[in-house]
C-alpha positions as a printed NumPy array, in Angstrom:
array([[ 58.358, -61.585, -39.615],
       [ 56.849, -59.381, -37.351],
       [ 54.873, -61.167, -33.793],
       [ 51.354, -60.025, -32.896],
       [ 51.902, -57.655, -30.505],
       [ 54.302, -55.23 , -31.875],
       [ 54.281, -52.289, -31.037],
       [ 56.814, -48.733, -31.648],
       [ 59.69 , -48.754, -29.81 ],
       [ 61.1  , -45.624, -28.308],
       [ 64.406, -44.204, -29.909],
       [ 67.054, -42.154, -26.945],
       [ 65.488, -39.361, -27.011],
       [ 69.091, -37.202, -28.991],
       [ 68.411, -39.525, -32.282],
       [ 66.779, -38.949, -35.216],
       [ 65.24 , -41.56 , -37.66 ],
       [ 65.24 , -40.317, -41.08 ],
       [ 64.13 , -42.749, -44.162],
       [ 65.608, -41.977, -47.767],
       [ 63.628, -44.266, -50.331],
       [ 64.043, -42.139, -53.37 ],
       [ 66.31 , -42.333, -55.842],
       [ 67.756, -39.043, -55.558],
       [ 71.463, -38.102, -54.277],
       [ 71.237, -37.26 , -50.508],
       [ 75.22 , -35.875, -50.175],
       [ 75.69 , -38.851, -47.845],
       [ 78.207, -41.327, -48.948],
       [ 76.65 , -44.731, -47.022],
       [ 73.867, -43.89 , -49.245],
       [ 74.124, -42.678, -51.788],
       [ 76.492, -45.415, -52.39 ],
       [ 74.027, -48.48 , -52.233],
       [ 70.491, -46.117, -52.608],
       [ 67.974, -47.338, -55.573],
       [ 64.336, -47.52 , -56.754],
       [ 64.537, -51.172, -55.309],
       [ 65.873, -50.131, -51.732],
       [ 64.749, -47.591, -48.79 ],
       [ 67.362, -47.005, -45.849],
       [ 66.5  , -46.131, -41.928],
       [ 68.795, -44.126, -40.981],
       [ 69.097, -42.857, -37.067],
       [ 71.49 , -39.89 , -37.474],
       [ 72.925, -37.899, -33.908],
       [ 72.937, -34.544, -34.586],
       [ 74.879, -34.602, -38.466],
       [ 76.333, -38.046, -37.086],
       [ 74.718, -41.15 , -39.052],
       [ 74.987, -44.327, -36.23 ],
       [ 72.444, -47.088, -37.219],
       [ 71.418, -48.322, -40.652],
       [ 68.411, -50.248, -41.67 ],
       [ 67.199, -50.975, -45.271],
       [ 64.937, -52.98 , -46.234],
       [ 65.24 , -55.252, -49.7  ],
       [ 62.276, -56.063, -52.57 ],
       [ 63.812, -58.252, -54.811],
       [ 65.836, -60.826, -52.854],
       [ 67.346, -63.481, -54.449],
       [ 68.066, -65.346, -51.081],
       [ 64.248, -65.149, -49.549],
       [ 63.158, -66.18 , -52.931],
       [ 65.455, -69.487, -52.699],
       [ 62.988, -69.893, -49.351],
       [ 59.66 , -69.651, -50.832],
       [ 59.962, -65.821, -49.846],
       [ 58.235, -64.102, -53.48 ],
       [ 56.824, -61.56 , -52.566],
       [ 58.541, -60.66 , -48.729],
       [ 60.342, -57.518, -48.026],
       [ 64.353, -58.219, -46.529],
       [ 65.281, -56.055, -43.695],
       [ 68.994, -56.221, -43.918],
       [ 72.429, -55.318, -43.22 ],
       [ 71.91 , -53.161, -39.908],
       [ 75.162, -51.988, -38.774],
       [ 75.5  , -49.436, -35.711],
       [ 77.623, -47.671, -34.651],
       [ 79.538, -49.376, -31.708],
       [ 79.44 , -46.589, -28.893],
       [ 75.872, -46.334, -29.858],
       [ 75.071, -50.614, -29.172],
       [ 73.446, -51.07 , -26.805],
       [ 70.317, -48.685, -26.671],
       [ 67.851, -50.446, -28.185],
       [ 68.858, -48.516, -31.491],
       [ 68.322, -52.048, -33.44 ],
       [ 65.139, -52.769, -32.475],
       [ 63.569, -48.781, -32.548],
       [ 64.364, -49.496, -36.342],
       [ 62.615, -52.983, -36.393],
       [ 59.483, -51.536, -34.945],
       [ 59.556, -48.757, -37.05 ],
       [ 59.618, -50.557, -39.957],
       [ 57.229, -53.462, -39.227],
       [ 54.981, -50.639, -38.131],
       [ 55.051, -49.065, -42.132],
       [ 55.042, -51.884, -44.51 ],
       [ 52.661, -54.1  , -41.357],
       [ 49.967, -55.061, -44.871],
       [ 53.281, -56.679, -45.735],
       [ 55.517, -60.244, -44.671],
       [ 59.094, -58.811, -43.776],
       [ 62.325, -61.506, -43.194],
       [ 65.044, -60.758, -41.142],
       [ 68.966, -62.637, -41.597],
       [ 71.169, -62.909, -39.25 ],
       [ 74.325, -65.015, -39.062],
       [ 74.646, -67.469, -36.288],
       [ 77.036, -65.945, -34.185],
       [ 75.716, -62.963, -33.877],
       [ 73.812, -63.058, -31.298],
       [ 72.995, -59.394, -30.504],
       [ 71.108, -58.89 , -33.478],
       [ 69.117, -62.152, -32.283],
       [ 68.065, -60.596, -29.126],
       [ 67.626, -56.601, -30.926],
       [ 65.092, -58.821, -33.581],
       [ 62.404, -60.722, -30.932],
       [ 63.016, -57.201, -29.023],
       [ 61.248, -55.56 , -31.868],
       [ 58.157, -58.171, -32.141],
       [ 59.576, -60.712, -34.431],
       [ 59.538, -63.958, -34.234],
       [ 62.447, -66.587, -35.485],
       [ 60.883, -69.426, -37.903],
       [ 64.16 , -71.686, -38.241],
       [ 67.777, -72.288, -39.293],
       [ 68.752, -72.564, -42.719],
       [ 72.293, -73.786, -44.14 ],
       [ 73.353, -71.712, -46.882],
       [ 76.577, -71.595, -49.001],
       [ 78.122, -68.644, -51.322],
       [ 79.819, -69.405, -54.622],
       [ 80.817, -66.496, -57.199],
       [ 79.106, -63.819, -54.785],
       [ 75.795, -65.657, -55.198],
       [ 74.041, -67.276, -51.54 ],
       [ 72.492, -70.367, -52.562],
       [ 70.118, -72.479, -50.128],
       [ 70.94 , -75.552, -48.94 ],
       [ 68.739, -76.712, -46.193],
       [ 66.635, -75.623, -43.464],
       [ 66.627, -76.944, -39.666],
       [ 64.194, -76.832, -37.12 ],
       [ 64.44 , -75.155, -34.07 ]])
């Protein structure tokens, strides 16, 4: 969830952020194969090349299992290896947080993904807790919550 002192972080000047919020074909394969009416894509472009995508989902089962029935989930964020370390991820997260400032937002990361966790904190979000889950037949099932 965003912290109380949220500010929109800038993208590097050569990059452009575009939001795909309609369930229509864009001609961009990575977006078209994942886009539907219950999610949005925030994509960062360097000219015509996509260098980052972050998705905002409604109704994620894992969020509901953890008690966040109405929360929006930010996830499946990927930054091109050549563009990592430029502050793109925290800039996009801060933009998403501003766009959805009246909503509860949550983000999940793998425990070993320190780079993502650093970007999430830089964007003004706070860490709530860790939890354990299992994957069974493609479903993520929440098992236990740990204080951090």
